[in-house]
PQR file with spaces between the fields and no chain letter, atoms N, CA, C, O and H, PARSE charges and radii, in Angstrom:
ATOM       1  N    MET     1     -39.759   41.581   -7.849 -0.4000 1.5000
ATOM       2  CA   MET     1     -39.281   40.850   -6.732 -0.0000 2.0000
ATOM       3  C    MET     1     -37.937   40.660   -6.748  0.5500 1.7000
ATOM       4  O    MET     1     -37.589   40.248   -7.854 -0.5500 1.4000
ATOM       5  N    ALA     2     -37.133   40.773   -6.068 -0.4000 1.5000
ATOM       6  CA   ALA     2     -35.632   40.589   -6.602 -0.0000 2.0000
ATOM       7  C    ALA     2     -35.158   39.052   -6.544  0.5500 1.7000
ATOM       8  O    ALA     2     -35.502   38.192   -5.734 -0.5500 1.4000
ATOM       9  H    ALA     2     -37.416   41.107   -5.169  0.4000 1.0000
ATOM      10  N    THR     3     -34.296   38.953   -7.601 -0.4000 1.5000
ATOM      11  CA   THR     3     -33.707   36.818   -7.785 -0.0000 2.0000
ATOM      12  C    THR     3     -32.752   37.332   -6.603  0.5500 1.7000
ATOM      13  O    THR     3     -32.227   38.366   -6.190 -0.5500 1.4000
ATOM      14  H    THR     3     -34.016   39.652   -8.259  0.4000 1.0000
ATOM      15  N    ARG     4     -32.883   35.597   -6.241 -0.4000 1.5000
ATOM      16  CA   ARG     4     -32.247   35.030   -5.026 -0.0000 2.0000
ATOM      17  C    ARG     4     -30.330   34.287   -5.440  0.5500 1.7000
ATOM      18  O    ARG     4     -29.964   34.048   -6.591 -0.5500 1.4000
ATOM      19  H    ARG     4     -33.310   34.757   -6.576  0.4000 1.0000
ATOM      20  N    ASN     5     -29.930   34.190   -4.875 -0.4000 1.5000
ATOM      21  CA   ASN     5     -28.854   33.651   -5.286 -0.0000 2.0000
ATOM      22  C    ASN     5     -28.947   32.286   -4.719  0.5500 1.7000
ATOM      23  O    ASN     5     -28.877   32.038   -3.515 -0.5500 1.4000
ATOM      24  H    ASN     5     -30.228   34.383   -3.940  0.4000 1.0000
ATOM      25  N    LYS     6     -29.201   30.926   -6.196 -0.4000 1.5000
ATOM      26  CA   LYS     6     -29.327   29.362   -5.399 -0.0000 2.0000
ATOM      27  C    LYS     6     -28.014   28.837   -4.815  0.5500 1.7000
ATOM      28  O    LYS     6     -27.960   28.011   -3.904 -0.5500 1.4000
ATOM      29  H    LYS     6     -29.257   31.127   -7.174  0.4000 1.0000
ATOM      30  N    PHE     7     -26.998   29.372   -5.400 -0.4000 1.5000
ATOM      31  CA   PHE     7     -25.830   29.002   -5.161 -0.0000 2.0000
ATOM      32  C    PHE     7     -25.663   28.652   -3.917  0.5500 1.7000
ATOM      33  O    PHE     7     -25.766   29.508   -3.038 -0.5500 1.4000
ATOM      34  H    PHE     7     -27.042   30.044   -6.140  0.4000 1.0000
ATOM      35  N    ILE     8     -25.321   27.082   -3.551 -0.4000 1.5000
ATOM      36  CA   ILE     8     -24.090   26.744   -1.938 -0.0000 2.0000
ATOM      37  C    ILE     8     -23.287   26.226   -2.229  0.5500 1.7000
ATOM      38  O    ILE     8     -23.081   25.195   -2.869 -0.5500 1.4000
ATOM      39  H    ILE     8     -25.237   26.387   -4.265  0.4000 1.0000
ATOM      40  N    GLY     9     -22.596   27.115   -1.637 -0.4000 1.5000
ATOM      41  CA   GLY     9     -21.037   26.654   -1.911 -0.0000 2.0000
ATOM      42  C    GLY     9     -21.195   25.575   -0.686  0.5500 1.7000
ATOM      43  O    GLY     9     -22.102   25.211    0.063 -0.5500 1.4000
ATOM      44  H    GLY     9     -22.764   27.953   -1.116  0.4000 1.0000
ATOM      45  N    LYS    10     -19.711   25.243   -0.910 -0.4000 1.5000
ATOM      46  CA   LYS    10     -19.294   23.675   -0.595 -0.0000 2.0000
ATOM      47  C    LYS    10     -18.369   23.960    0.687  0.5500 1.7000
ATOM      48  O    LYS    10     -17.511   24.818    0.485 -0.5500 1.4000
ATOM      49  H    LYS    10     -18.974   25.538   -1.518  0.4000 1.0000
ATOM      50  N    SER    11     -18.386   23.556    1.602 -0.4000 1.5000
ATOM      51  CA   SER    11     -17.604   23.435    3.027 -0.0000 2.0000
ATOM      52  C    SER    11     -16.151   23.694    2.276  0.5500 1.7000
ATOM      53  O    SER    11     -15.909   23.325    1.127 -0.5500 1.4000
ATOM      54  H    SER    11     -19.084   22.858    1.767  0.4000 1.0000
ATOM      55  N    PRO    12     -15.594   24.121    2.799 -0.5600 1.5000
ATOM      56  CA   PRO    12     -13.771   24.582    2.502  0.2800 2.0000
ATOM      57  C    PRO    12     -12.807   23.525    3.305  0.5500 1.7000
ATOM      58  O    PRO    12     -11.619   23.326    3.054 -0.5500 1.4000
ATOM      59  N    LYS    13     -13.547   22.928    4.274 -0.4000 1.5000
ATOM      60  CA   LYS    13     -13.046   21.401    5.052 -0.0000 2.0000
ATOM      61  C    LYS    13     -13.487   20.154    4.657  0.5500 1.7000
ATOM      62  O    LYS    13     -14.552   19.583    4.892 -0.5500 1.4000
ATOM      63  H    LYS    13     -14.512   23.090    4.478  0.4000 1.0000
ATOM      64  N    LYS    14     -12.230   19.712    3.834 -0.4000 1.5000
ATOM      65  CA   LYS    14     -12.816   18.487    3.408 -0.0000 2.0000
ATOM      66  C    LYS    14     -11.888   17.038    3.881  0.5500 1.7000
ATOM      67  O    LYS    14     -10.668   16.886    3.827 -0.5500 1.4000
ATOM      68  H    LYS    14     -11.365   20.176    3.643  0.4000 1.0000
ATOM      69  N    ARG    15     -12.977   16.037    4.368 -0.4000 1.5000
ATOM      70  CA   ARG    15     -12.242   15.269    5.018 -0.0000 2.0000
ATOM      71  C    ARG    15     -11.736   13.825    4.378  0.5500 1.7000
ATOM      72  O    ARG    15     -12.513   12.975    3.943 -0.5500 1.4000
ATOM      73  H    ARG    15     -13.969   16.160    4.412  0.4000 1.0000
ATOM      74  N    GLY    16     -10.560   13.727    4.396 -0.4000 1.5000
ATOM      75  CA   GLY    16      -9.999   12.162    3.297 -0.0000 2.0000
ATOM      76  C    GLY    16     -10.747   10.948    3.888  0.5500 1.7000
ATOM      77  O    GLY    16     -11.320   10.746    4.959 -0.5500 1.4000
ATOM      78  H    GLY    16      -9.930   14.417    4.750  0.4000 1.0000
ATOM      79  N    PRO    17     -10.501   10.153    2.675 -0.5600 1.5000
ATOM      80  CA   PRO    17     -11.225    9.080    3.130  0.2800 2.0000
ATOM      81  C    PRO    17     -10.376    8.048    3.922  0.5500 1.7000
ATOM      82  O    PRO    17      -9.165    7.854    4.032 -0.5500 1.4000
ATOM      83  N    GLY    18     -11.531    7.441    4.448 -0.4000 1.5000
ATOM      84  CA   GLY    18     -10.870    6.516    5.512 -0.0000 2.0000
ATOM      85  C    GLY    18     -10.486    6.756    6.648  0.5500 1.7000
ATOM      86  O    GLY    18     -10.864    7.909    6.853 -0.5500 1.4000
ATOM      87  H    GLY    18     -12.515    7.599    4.359  0.4000 1.0000
ATOM      88  N    ARG    19      -9.724    6.222    7.944 -0.4000 1.5000
ATOM      89  CA   ARG    19      -9.319    6.139    8.715 -0.0000 2.0000
ATOM      90  C    ARG    19      -8.227    6.876    8.592  0.5500 1.7000
ATOM      91  O    ARG    19      -7.580    6.697    7.560 -0.5500 1.4000
ATOM      92  H    ARG    19      -9.417    5.285    7.777  0.4000 1.0000
ATOM      93  N    PRO    20      -7.710    7.916    9.610 -0.5600 1.5000
ATOM      94  CA   PRO    20      -6.482    8.431    9.227  0.2800 2.0000
ATOM      95  C    PRO    20      -5.128    7.405   10.207  0.5500 1.7000
ATOM      96  O    PRO    20      -5.212    6.661   11.184 -0.5500 1.4000
ATOM      97  N    ARG    21      -4.062    7.821    9.409 -0.4000 1.5000
ATOM      98  CA   ARG    21      -2.886    6.888    9.637 -0.0000 2.0000
ATOM      99  C    ARG    21      -1.809    6.898   11.034  0.5500 1.7000
ATOM     100  O    ARG    21      -0.967    7.771   10.822 -0.5500 1.4000
ATOM     101  H    ARG    21      -3.995    8.426    8.615  0.4000 1.0000
ATOM     102  N    LYS    22      -1.588    6.288   12.242 -0.4000 1.5000
ATOM     103  CA   LYS    22      -0.704    6.585   13.202 -0.0000 2.0000
ATOM     104  C    LYS    22       0.254    7.312   12.403  0.5500 1.7000
ATOM     105  O    LYS    22       0.563    7.082   11.234 -0.5500 1.4000
ATOM     106  H    LYS    22      -2.272    5.580   12.414  0.4000 1.0000
ATOM     107  N    ALA    23       0.629    8.095   13.068 -0.4000 1.5000
ATOM     108  CA   ALA    23       2.384    8.533   12.823 -0.0000 2.0000
ATOM     109  C    ALA    23       3.727    8.061   12.673  0.5500 1.7000
ATOM     110  O    ALA    23       4.662    8.447   11.972 -0.5500 1.4000
ATOM     111  H    ALA    23       0.378    8.281   14.018  0.4000 1.0000
ATOM     112  N    ASP    24       3.577    6.997   13.623 -0.4000 1.5000
ATOM     113  CA   ASP    24       4.459    6.135   13.663 -0.0000 2.0000
ATOM     114  C    ASP    24       4.627    4.380   12.689  0.5500 1.7000
ATOM     115  O    ASP    24       5.385    3.415   12.589 -0.5500 1.4000
ATOM     116  H    ASP    24       2.818    6.684   14.193  0.4000 1.0000
ATOM     117  N    ALA    25       3.170    4.981   12.109 -0.4000 1.5000
ATOM     118  CA   ALA    25       3.131    3.160   11.796 -0.0000 2.0000
ATOM     119  C    ALA    25       3.194    3.793    9.609  0.5500 1.7000
ATOM     120  O    ALA    25       2.895    2.880    8.839 -0.5500 1.4000
ATOM     121  H    ALA    25       2.554    5.765   12.191  0.4000 1.0000
ATOM     122  N    ILE    26       3.397    4.586    9.225 -0.4000 1.5000
ATOM     123  CA   ILE    26       3.475    5.221    8.017 -0.0000 2.0000
ATOM     124  C    ILE    26       4.330    4.202    7.123  0.5500 1.7000
ATOM     125  O    ILE    26       5.518    4.122    7.435 -0.5500 1.4000
ATOM     126  H    ILE    26       3.640    5.328    9.850  0.4000 1.0000
ATOM     127  N    ASN    27       3.809    3.271    5.862 -0.4000 1.5000
ATOM     128  CA   ASN    27       4.690    2.672    5.218 -0.0000 2.0000
ATOM     129  C    ASN    27       4.622    3.455    3.691  0.5500 1.7000
ATOM     130  O    ASN    27       3.557    4.058    3.559 -0.5500 1.4000
ATOM     131  H    ASN    27       2.844    3.336    5.608  0.4000 1.0000
ATOM     132  N    GLU    28       5.342    3.543    2.770 -0.4000 1.5000
ATOM     133  CA   GLU    28       5.529    4.024    1.829 -0.0000 2.0000
ATOM     134  C    GLU    28       5.247    2.612    0.918  0.5500 1.7000
ATOM     135  O    GLU    28       5.896    1.566    0.936 -0.5500 1.4000
ATOM     136  H    GLU    28       6.207    3.054    2.877  0.4000 1.0000
ATOM     137  N    VAL    29       3.953    2.989    0.054 -0.4000 1.5000
ATOM     138  CA   VAL    29       4.325    2.221   -1.248 -0.0000 2.0000
ATOM     139  C    VAL    29       5.114    1.916   -2.229  0.5500 1.7000
ATOM     140  O    VAL    29       5.151    2.871   -3.004 -0.5500 1.4000
ATOM     141  H    VAL    29       3.426    3.839    0.040  0.4000 1.0000
ATOM     142  N    ILE    30       5.920    0.850   -2.661 -0.4000 1.5000
ATOM     143  CA   ILE    30       6.591    1.305   -3.931 -0.0000 2.0000
ATOM     144  C    ILE    30       5.954    0.356   -5.052  0.5500 1.7000
ATOM     145  O    ILE    30       5.702   -0.825   -4.812 -0.5500 1.4000
ATOM     146  H    ILE    30       5.889    0.074   -2.031  0.4000 1.0000
ATOM     147  N    PRO    31       5.716    0.941   -6.262 -0.5600 1.5000
ATOM     148  CA   PRO    31       5.494   -0.364   -7.175  0.2800 2.0000
ATOM     149  C    PRO    31       6.926   -1.146   -7.810  0.5500 1.7000
ATOM     150  O    PRO    31       8.037   -0.622   -7.892 -0.5500 1.4000
ATOM     151  N    VAL    32       6.597   -2.387   -8.179 -0.4000 1.5000
ATOM     152  CA   VAL    32       7.367   -3.187   -8.510 -0.0000 2.0000
ATOM     153  C    VAL    32       7.191   -4.055   -9.882  0.5500 1.7000
ATOM     154  O    VAL    32       6.248   -4.835  -10.021 -0.5500 1.4000
ATOM     155  H    VAL    32       5.695   -2.813   -8.113  0.4000 1.0000
ATOM     156  N    GLY    33       7.919   -3.903  -10.610 -0.4000 1.5000
ATOM     157  CA   GLY    33       7.666   -4.676  -11.674 -0.0000 2.0000
ATOM     158  C    GLY    33       8.229   -6.134  -12.092  0.5500 1.7000
ATOM     159  O    GLY    33       9.453   -6.238  -12.158 -0.5500 1.4000
ATOM     160  H    GLY    33       8.684   -3.269  -10.497  0.4000 1.0000
ATOM     161  N    LEU    34       7.528   -7.136  -12.345 -0.4000 1.5000
ATOM     162  CA   LEU    34       7.683   -8.521  -12.123 -0.0000 2.0000
ATOM     163  C    LEU    34       7.519   -9.415  -13.122  0.5500 1.7000
ATOM     164  O    LEU    34       6.363   -9.597  -13.503 -0.5500 1.4000
ATOM     165  H    LEU    34       6.533   -7.052  -12.291  0.4000 1.0000
ATOM     166  N    THR    35       8.497  -10.089  -13.699 -0.4000 1.5000
ATOM     167  CA   THR    35       8.230  -10.766  -14.886 -0.0000 2.0000
ATOM     168  C    THR    35       7.158  -12.237  -14.514  0.5500 1.7000
ATOM     169  O    THR    35       6.969  -12.793  -13.432 -0.5500 1.4000
ATOM     170  H    THR    35       9.436   -9.941  -13.389  0.4000 1.0000
ATOM     171  N    LYS    36       6.724  -12.478  -15.572 -0.4000 1.5000
ATOM     172  CA   LYS    36       5.618  -13.855  -15.595 -0.0000 2.0000
ATOM     173  C    LYS    36       6.361  -14.948  -14.781  0.5500 1.7000
ATOM     174  O    LYS    36       5.986  -15.352  -13.680 -0.5500 1.4000
ATOM     175  H    LYS    36       6.878  -12.026  -16.451  0.4000 1.0000
ATOM     176  N    GLU    37       7.370  -15.345  -15.397 -0.4000 1.5000
ATOM     177  CA   GLU    37       8.168  -16.287  -14.542 -0.0000 2.0000
ATOM     178  C    GLU    37       8.615  -16.220  -12.656  0.5500 1.7000
ATOM     179  O    GLU    37       8.631  -17.041  -11.738 -0.5500 1.4000
ATOM     180  H    GLU    37       7.674  -15.017  -16.291  0.4000 1.0000
ATOM     181  N    LEU    38       8.907  -14.846  -12.801 -0.4000 1.5000
ATOM     182  CA   LEU    38       9.070  -14.426  -11.293 -0.0000 2.0000
ATOM     183  C    LEU    38       7.920  -14.410  -10.275  0.5500 1.7000
ATOM     184  O    LEU    38       8.075  -14.698   -9.088 -0.5500 1.4000
ATOM     185  H    LEU    38       8.894  -14.180  -13.547  0.4000 1.0000
ATOM     186  N    VAL    39       6.845  -14.079  -10.791 -0.4000 1.5000
ATOM     187  CA   VAL    39       5.479  -14.077   -9.739 -0.0000 2.0000
ATOM     188  C    VAL    39       5.001  -15.427   -9.728  0.5500 1.7000
ATOM     189  O    VAL    39       4.230  -15.910   -8.898 -0.5500 1.4000
ATOM     190  H    VAL    39       6.719  -13.846  -11.755  0.4000 1.0000
ATOM     191  N    GLU    40       5.666  -16.163  -10.997 -0.4000 1.5000
ATOM     192  CA   GLU    40       5.129  -17.654  -10.805 -0.0000 2.0000
ATOM     193  C    GLU    40       5.362  -18.262  -10.137  0.5500 1.7000
ATOM     194  O    GLU    40       4.520  -19.024   -9.661 -0.5500 1.4000
ATOM     195  H    GLU    40       6.292  -15.771  -11.672  0.4000 1.0000
ATOM     196  N    ALA    41       7.083  -18.248   -9.604 -0.4000 1.5000
ATOM     197  CA   ALA    41       8.006  -18.688   -8.800 -0.0000 2.0000
ATOM     198  C    ALA    41       7.577  -17.748   -7.159  0.5500 1.7000
ATOM     199  O    ALA    41       7.956  -18.320   -6.136 -0.5500 1.4000
ATOM     200  H    ALA    41       7.767  -17.629   -9.991  0.4000 1.0000
ATOM     201  N    LEU    42       7.173  -17.013   -7.064 -0.4000 1.5000
ATOM     202  CA   LEU    42       6.885  -16.164   -5.993 -0.0000 2.0000
ATOM     203  C    LEU    42       5.614  -16.696   -5.529  0.5500 1.7000
ATOM     204  O    LEU    42       5.453  -16.887   -4.323 -0.5500 1.4000
ATOM     205  H    LEU    42       6.865  -16.549   -7.895  0.4000 1.0000
ATOM     206  N    ASP    43       4.838  -16.913   -6.239 -0.4000 1.5000
ATOM     207  CA   ASP    43       3.641  -17.738   -6.048 -0.0000 2.0000
ATOM     208  C    ASP    43       3.681  -18.684   -5.231  0.5500 1.7000
ATOM     209  O    ASP    43       3.143  -18.757   -4.126 -0.5500 1.4000
ATOM     210  H    ASP    43       4.969  -16.757   -7.218  0.4000 1.0000
ATOM     211  N    ALA    44       4.485  -19.612   -5.900 -0.4000 1.5000
ATOM     212  CA   ALA    44       4.858  -21.435   -5.712 -0.0000 2.0000
ATOM     213  C    ALA    44       5.482  -21.200   -4.413  0.5500 1.7000
ATOM     214  O    ALA    44       5.272  -22.100   -3.599 -0.5500 1.4000
ATOM     215  H    ALA    44       4.923  -19.552   -6.797  0.4000 1.0000
ATOM     216  N    TRP    45       6.185  -20.234   -4.015 -0.4000 1.5000
ATOM     217  CA   TRP    45       7.023  -19.985   -2.939 -0.0000 2.0000
ATOM     218  C    TRP    45       5.923  -19.453   -1.664  0.5500 1.7000
ATOM     219  O    TRP    45       6.193  -19.838   -0.527 -0.5500 1.4000
ATOM     220  H    TRP    45       6.355  -19.503   -4.676  0.4000 1.0000
ATOM     221  N    CYS    46       5.090  -18.857   -1.801 -0.4000 1.5000
ATOM     222  CA   CYS    46       4.133  -18.702   -0.579 -0.0000 2.0000
ATOM     223  C    CYS    46       3.324  -19.448   -0.231  0.5500 1.7000
ATOM     224  O    CYS    46       2.919  -19.641    0.915 -0.5500 1.4000
ATOM     225  H    CYS    46       4.871  -18.544   -2.725  0.4000 1.0000
ATOM     226  N    GLU    47       2.931  -20.071   -1.447 -0.4000 1.5000
ATOM     227  CA   GLU    47       1.740  -21.793   -1.264 -0.0000 2.0000
ATOM     228  C    GLU    47       2.380  -22.461   -0.160  0.5500 1.7000
ATOM     229  O    GLU    47       1.622  -22.966    0.667 -0.5500 1.4000
ATOM     230  H    GLU    47       3.261  -19.914   -2.378  0.4000 1.0000
ATOM     231  N    ARG    48       4.189  -22.613    0.104 -0.4000 1.5000
ATOM     232  CA   ARG    48       5.282  -23.799    0.290 -0.0000 2.0000
ATOM     233  C    ARG    48       4.975  -22.923    1.450  0.5500 1.7000
ATOM     234  O    ARG    48       4.205  -23.436    2.261 -0.5500 1.4000
ATOM     235  H    ARG    48       4.805  -22.203   -0.569  0.4000 1.0000
ATOM     236  N    GLU    49       5.484  -21.458    1.783 -0.4000 1.5000
ATOM     237  CA   GLU    49       5.706  -21.250    3.347 -0.0000 2.0000
ATOM     238  C    GLU    49       4.399  -20.639    4.040  0.5500 1.7000
ATOM     239  O    GLU    49       4.302  -20.223    5.194 -0.5500 1.4000
ATOM     240  H    GLU    49       6.110  -21.041    1.124  0.4000 1.0000
ATOM     241  N    GLY    50       3.392  -20.691    3.015 -0.4000 1.5000
ATOM     242  CA   GLY    50       2.164  -20.319    3.956 -0.0000 2.0000
ATOM     243  C    GLY    50       1.963  -19.185    4.113  0.5500 1.7000
ATOM     244  O    GLY    50       1.150  -18.843    4.972 -0.5500 1.4000
ATOM     245  H    GLY    50       3.471  -21.028    2.077  0.4000 1.0000
ATOM     246  N    VAL    51       2.800  -18.004    3.145 -0.4000 1.5000
ATOM     247  CA   VAL    51       2.567  -16.547    3.385 -0.0000 2.0000
ATOM     248  C    VAL    51       0.926  -16.396    2.224  0.5500 1.7000
ATOM     249  O    VAL    51       0.735  -16.864    1.101 -0.5500 1.4000
ATOM     250  H    VAL    51       3.460  -18.282    2.447  0.4000 1.0000
ATOM     251  N    LYS    52       0.183  -15.715    2.945 -0.4000 1.5000
ATOM     252  CA   LYS    52      -1.014  -14.881    2.617 -0.0000 2.0000
ATOM     253  C    LYS    52      -1.094  -14.086    1.093  0.5500 1.7000
ATOM     254  O    LYS    52      -1.796  -14.322    0.109 -0.5500 1.4000
ATOM     255  H    LYS    52       0.338  -15.335    3.857  0.4000 1.0000
ATOM     256  N    PHE    53      -0.044  -13.030    1.354 -0.4000 1.5000
ATOM     257  CA   PHE    53      -0.173  -12.313    0.072 -0.0000 2.0000
ATOM     258  C    PHE    53       1.364  -11.918   -0.363  0.5500 1.7000
ATOM     259  O    PHE    53       2.328  -11.794    0.391 -0.5500 1.4000
ATOM     260  H    PHE    53       0.526  -12.839    2.153  0.4000 1.0000
ATOM     261  N    ARG    54       1.330  -11.786   -1.527 -0.4000 1.5000
ATOM     262  CA   ARG    54       2.738  -11.688   -2.187 -0.0000 2.0000
ATOM     263  C    ARG    54       3.331  -10.319   -1.826  0.5500 1.7000
ATOM     264  O    ARG    54       4.468  -10.093   -2.241 -0.5500 1.4000
ATOM     265  H    ARG    54       0.546  -11.887   -2.140  0.4000 1.0000
ATOM     266  N    SER    55       2.744   -9.437   -1.149 -0.4000 1.5000
ATOM     267  CA   SER    55       3.486   -8.401   -0.939 -0.0000 2.0000
ATOM     268  C    SER    55       4.081   -8.551    0.949  0.5500 1.7000
ATOM     269  O    SER    55       4.881   -7.797    1.504 -0.5500 1.4000
ATOM     270  H    SER    55       1.821   -9.621   -0.811  0.4000 1.0000
ATOM     271  N    ALA    56       3.526   -9.492    1.428 -0.4000 1.5000
ATOM     272  CA   ALA    56       4.265   -9.733    2.778 -0.0000 2.0000
ATOM     273  C    ALA    56       5.366  -10.898    2.459  0.5500 1.7000
ATOM     274  O    ALA    56       6.160  -11.285    3.317 -0.5500 1.4000
ATOM     275  H    ALA    56       2.877  -10.105    0.977  0.4000 1.0000
ATOM     276  N    ALA    57       5.322  -11.421    1.103 -0.4000 1.5000
ATOM     277  CA   ALA    57       6.509  -12.302    0.730 -0.0000 2.0000
ATOM     278  C    ALA    57       7.516  -11.563    0.417  0.5500 1.7000
ATOM     279  O    ALA    57       8.586  -11.860    0.947 -0.5500 1.4000
ATOM     280  H    ALA    57       4.677  -11.106    0.407  0.4000 1.0000
ATOM     281  N    ILE    58       7.485  -10.609   -0.351 -0.4000 1.5000
ATOM     282  CA   ILE    58       8.334   -9.688   -0.935 -0.0000 2.0000
ATOM     283  C    ILE    58       8.881   -8.350    0.295  0.5500 1.7000
ATOM     284  O    ILE    58       9.869   -7.636    0.120 -0.5500 1.4000
ATOM     285  H    ILE    58       6.615  -10.367   -0.781  0.4000 1.0000
ATOM     286  N    ARG    59       8.049   -8.293    1.367 -0.4000 1.5000
ATOM     287  CA   ARG    59       8.414   -7.615    2.368 -0.0000 2.0000
ATOM     288  C    ARG    59       9.493   -8.666    3.067  0.5500 1.7000
ATOM     289  O    ARG    59      10.656   -8.302    3.243 -0.5500 1.4000
ATOM     290  H    ARG    59       7.247   -8.873    1.508  0.4000 1.0000
ATOM     291  N    ARG    60       9.182   -9.581    3.336 -0.4000 1.5000
ATOM     292  CA   ARG    60       9.911  -10.939    4.292 -0.0000 2.0000
ATOM     293  C    ARG    60      11.465  -10.742    3.199  0.5500 1.7000
ATOM     294  O    ARG    60      12.476  -10.227    3.676 -0.5500 1.4000
ATOM     295  H    ARG    60       8.237   -9.876    3.193  0.4000 1.0000
ATOM     296  N    PHE    61      11.434  -11.065    2.246 -0.4000 1.5000
ATOM     297  CA   PHE    61      12.652  -10.957    1.113 -0.0000 2.0000
ATOM     298  C    PHE    61      13.757  -10.360    1.484  0.5500 1.7000
ATOM     299  O    PHE    61      14.861  -10.828    1.762 -0.5500 1.4000
ATOM     300  H    PHE    61      10.612  -11.484    1.859  0.4000 1.0000
ATOM     301  N    ILE    62      13.216   -8.884    1.457 -0.4000 1.5000
ATOM     302  CA   ILE    62      13.665   -7.852    1.775 -0.0000 2.0000
ATOM     303  C    ILE    62      13.991   -7.610    3.203  0.5500 1.7000
ATOM     304  O    ILE    62      15.090   -7.078    3.360 -0.5500 1.4000
ATOM     305  H    ILE    62      12.319   -8.504    1.231  0.4000 1.0000
ATOM     306  N    VAL    63      13.466   -7.807    4.046 -0.4000 1.5000
ATOM     307  CA   VAL    63      14.220   -7.630    5.364 -0.0000 2.0000
ATOM     308  C    VAL    63      15.396   -8.783    6.181  0.5500 1.7000
ATOM     309  O    VAL    63      16.257   -8.642    7.050 -0.5500 1.4000
ATOM     310  H    VAL    63      12.573   -8.239    3.918  0.4000 1.0000
ATOM     311  N    GLU    64      14.863   -9.988    5.333 -0.4000 1.5000
ATOM     312  CA   GLU    64      15.838  -11.006    5.075 -0.0000 2.0000
ATOM     313  C    GLU    64      17.152  -10.791    4.376  0.5500 1.7000
ATOM     314  O    GLU    64      18.259  -11.072    4.835 -0.5500 1.4000
ATOM     315  H    GLU    64      14.164  -10.102    4.627  0.4000 1.0000
ATOM     316  N    GLY    65      16.949  -10.385    3.487 -0.4000 1.5000
ATOM     317  CA   GLY    65      18.184   -9.745    2.489 -0.0000 2.0000
ATOM     318  C    GLY    65      19.020   -9.007    3.136  0.5500 1.7000
ATOM     319  O    GLY    65      20.225   -9.253    3.109 -0.5500 1.4000
ATOM     320  H    GLY    65      16.050  -10.157    3.114  0.4000 1.0000
ATOM     321  N    LEU    66      18.367   -7.719    3.994 -0.4000 1.5000
ATOM     322  CA   LEU    66      18.977   -6.426    4.560 -0.0000 2.0000
ATOM     323  C    LEU    66      19.565   -7.096    5.872  0.5500 1.7000
ATOM     324  O    LEU    66      20.464   -6.406    6.352 -0.5500 1.4000
ATOM     325  H    LEU    66      17.388   -7.519    4.016  0.4000 1.0000
ATOM     326  N    GLN    67      19.354   -8.014    6.431 -0.4000 1.5000
ATOM     327  CA   GLN    67      19.575   -8.667    7.721 -0.0000 2.0000
ATOM     328  C    GLN    67      21.100   -9.552    7.327  0.5500 1.7000
ATOM     329  O    GLN    67      21.936   -9.999    8.112 -0.5500 1.4000
ATOM     330  H    GLN    67      18.623   -8.575    6.042  0.4000 1.0000
ATOM     331  N    ARG    68      21.078   -9.592    5.923 -0.4000 1.5000
ATOM     332  CA   ARG    68      22.290  -10.718    5.490 -0.0000 2.0000
ATOM     333  C    ARG    68      23.524   -9.827    5.382  0.5500 1.7000
ATOM     334  O    ARG    68      24.652  -10.135    5.766 -0.5500 1.4000
ATOM     335  H    ARG    68      20.399   -9.229    5.285  0.4000 1.0000
ATOM     336  N    GLY    69      23.033   -8.289    4.613 -0.4000 1.5000
ATOM     337  CA   GLY    69      24.109   -7.818    4.155 -0.0000 2.0000
ATOM     338  C    GLY    69      24.551   -7.223    6.011  0.5500 1.7000
ATOM     339  O    GLY    69      25.709   -6.814    6.098 -0.5500 1.4000
ATOM     340  H    GLY    69      22.117   -8.039    4.300  0.4000 1.0000
ATOM     341  N    LYS    70      23.956   -7.192    6.971 -0.4000 1.5000
ATOM     342  CA   LYS    70      25.188   -6.467    7.903 -0.0000 2.0000
ATOM     343  C    LYS    70      25.746   -7.513    8.324  0.5500 1.7000
ATOM     344  O    LYS    70      26.484   -7.084    9.212 -0.5500 1.4000
ATOM     345  H    LYS    70      23.016   -7.524    6.901  0.4000 1.0000
ATOM     346  N    ARG    71      25.899   -8.766    8.264 -0.4000 1.5000
ATOM     347  CA   ARG    71      26.601   -9.538    8.798 -0.0000 2.0000
ATOM     348  C    ARG    71      28.003   -9.605    8.188  0.5500 1.7000
ATOM     349  O    ARG    71      28.843  -10.376    8.653 -0.5500 1.4000
ATOM     350  H    ARG    71      25.300   -9.114    7.543  0.4000 1.0000
């Protein structure tokens, strides 16, 4: 009796994880190293201003800083 090849190859097309991003909504992640004191100050500011996430606070600082630079 002839032997059979029991290897089943994988599909060449592989789907990526999660939902695909919209072309106009691409955000780039840029890691930033902060000191412990700066993180504590940022967290205190978030608490005062009602900002839930550090990333949103940092984004807000950058946008406001760039707008001031244009004046």
